[in-house]
C-alpha positions in Angstrom: -0.1 0.0 0.0 1.4 3.4 -0.9 0.2 5.4 2.1 2.6 8.3 1.3 0.5 9.0 -2.0 -2.9 8.9 -0.2 -4.1 11.6 2.1 -5.8 10.4 5.3 -9.1 12.1 4.2 -9.0 10.1 0.9 -8.2 6.9 2.8 -11.1 7.3 5.2 -13.3 8.2 2.3 -12.4 5.0 0.4 -12.8 2.8 3.5 -16.2 4.3 3.9 -17.3 3.3 0.3 -15.9 -0.2 0.7 -17.9 -0.7 3.9 -21.3 0.6 2.2 -20.4 -1.7 -0.7 -19.8 -4.6 1.7 -23.2 -3.9 3.4 -24.9 -3.8 0.2 -23.4 -7.1 -0.7 -24.5 -8.9 2.4 -27.9 -7.4 2.5 -30.7 -9.5 1.1 -32.0 -8.2 -2.3 
């Protein structure tokens, strides 16, 4: 992982998006 090139805010935003996608994947349609 290239942490130096990613700002902390961008990292948090990306993690938030991944979490939302994971929730959507596990949620029954």
